[in-house]
C-alpha positions in Angstrom: 29.2 34.0 29.6 30.0 30.5 30.6 27.6 28.0 32.1 27.6 25.2 34.5 29.0 22.7 31.9 31.9 25.0 31.3 32.4 25.2 35.0 32.5 21.4 35.3 34.9 21.2 32.3 37.2 23.7 33.9 37.2 21.9 37.2 38.0 18.6 35.6 40.8 20.0 33.4 42.3 21.9 36.4 42.4 18.5 38.2 43.7 16.4 35.3 44.4 17.9 31.9 45.3 14.5 30.6 41.7 13.3 30.6 40.6 12.1 27.2 37.8 13.9 25.4 35.6 10.9 25.9 36.2 11.0 29.7 35.5 14.7 29.8 32.3 14.4 27.8 31.0 11.5 30.0 31.7 13.4 33.2 29.9 16.5 32.1 27.0 14.7 30.4 27.8 15.6 26.7 28.7 13.7 23.6 32.2 14.1 22.3 31.6 16.7 19.6 29.8 19.3 21.8 32.3 18.7 24.5 35.2 19.3 22.1 33.6 22.5 20.8 33.2 23.8 24.3 36.9 23.1 25.1 37.9 24.8 21.9 35.8 27.9 22.8 37.4 28.0 26.2 40.8 27.9 24.6 39.9 30.5 22.0 38.5 32.9 24.6 41.7 32.5 26.7 39.9 31.0 29.6 42.1 27.9 29.2 45.4 29.6 28.8 47.4 26.4 28.3 47.7 22.8 29.4 50.8 21.7 31.2 52.3 18.8 33.2 53.1 19.6 36.8 56.5 18.4 38.0 57.3 17.4 41.6 60.1 19.9 42.4 61.9 17.5 44.8 62.2 14.9 42.0 64.0 17.3 39.8 66.5 18.7 42.3 64.5 21.8 43.4 64.7 21.6 47.1 64.3 25.2 48.2 61.4 27.6 47.7 62.1 31.2 48.6 59.7 34.1 48.8 61.6 37.3 47.9 60.1 40.6 48.9 61.5 43.6 46.9 61.3 47.3 47.6 62.1 49.2 44.4 64.9 51.8 44.2 63.0 53.6 41.5 59.5 53.6 40.3 60.0 54.8 36.8 58.6 52.9 33.7 62.2 52.4 32.6 63.1 50.7 35.9 60.0 48.6 35.8 60.7 47.5 32.2 64.3 46.5 33.1 63.2 44.7 36.3 60.4 42.8 34.4 62.8 41.7 31.7 65.4 40.7 34.3 63.1 38.5 36.3 61.4 37.1 33.2 64.8 35.8 32.0 65.6 34.1 35.3 64.3 30.5 35.2 64.4 30.2 39.0 61.6 32.9 39.3 58.3 31.0 39.2 56.0 33.9 39.9 56.3 37.7 40.2 53.6 39.9 41.7 53.4 43.7 41.9 52.2 44.4 45.4 50.3 47.1 47.3 51.7 48.3 50.6 55.3 48.4 51.9 56.6 45.7 49.5 56.7 46.6 45.8 57.2 43.1 44.3 57.0 39.5 45.6 58.8 36.7 43.8 58.5 32.9 44.3 61.9 31.5 43.5 62.7 27.8 43.2 66.3 26.6 43.5 68.3 23.5 44.4 69.7 24.7 47.7 71.1 27.7 49.6 74.2 27.9 47.4 72.0 28.1 44.3 69.9 30.8 45.9 73.0 32.8 46.8 74.0 32.7 43.1 70.5 33.8 42.1 70.5 36.6 44.7 73.8 38.0 43.5 72.6 37.9 39.9 69.4 39.7 40.8 71.0 42.5 42.7 73.7 43.0 40.1 71.1 43.3 37.3 68.8 46.0 38.6 69.1 48.5 41.4 66.9 47.6 44.4 66.3 49.4 47.7 65.7 46.4 49.8 65.4 42.6 49.4 64.0 40.3 52.1 64.0 36.6 51.6 61.9 34.1 53.4 62.7 30.4 53.1 59.9 27.8 53.0 60.4 25.0 55.4 57.5 22.8 54.3 54.8 23.0 51.6 51.5 22.3 53.3 49.2 23.0 50.4 49.9 23.5 46.8 47.4 23.8 44.0 47.2 25.3 40.5 43.4 25.0 40.4 41.6 28.3 40.8 38.3 28.4 42.7 35.6 28.8 40.1 33.1 31.4 41.4 29.5 30.6 40.5 28.9 34.3 39.7 31.1 33.9 36.6 28.8 31.2 35.2 25.2 31.3 34.2 22.7 28.6 34.8 21.7 26.6 31.7 18.5 27.8 30.2 18.8 31.4 31.3 17.5 34.1 28.9 20.0 34.9 26.2 21.1 31.3 25.7 21.1 30.3 22.0 19.7 27.0 20.9 23.0 26.1 19.3 24.7 26.3 22.7 22.6 23.4 24.1 21.8 21.2 21.0 23.2 17.7 21.2 24.3 18.2 24.8 21.8 16.1 26.6 
């Protein structure tokens, strides 16, 4: 289980993955080597999935965000596989969620403009049979973050039973 230092590291890295190791170590109260080992462990465990640069969509010609609600025409594993492969291959699709309720899938699609969305839409409906597609166009982005809220329950306090001495040596 992760501890409070891991939580601080994750918070910092979610805010700015370009922080140097020295900056990270200073901000969490560790020397560089133990800090580096912790980051490596977080990566090895898949907690840190990857580090990326976030691009401002409007600066690269992406002016329209569309939320596309899809009702499936079929619920077979074959249909799902075809649908998943189709949307995975479409660079405009930023996120895909399988939903509970009346809508089967929700997509977040990023395109230049309405004409680009029309091309995307025609390509989507030609690739896989769908029962219903409803699109909602974002007028303004009020909040956007990629940082997940880190729940305290996922982290143990330092010094709790079960903590090995090697976990805390050279950290303070």
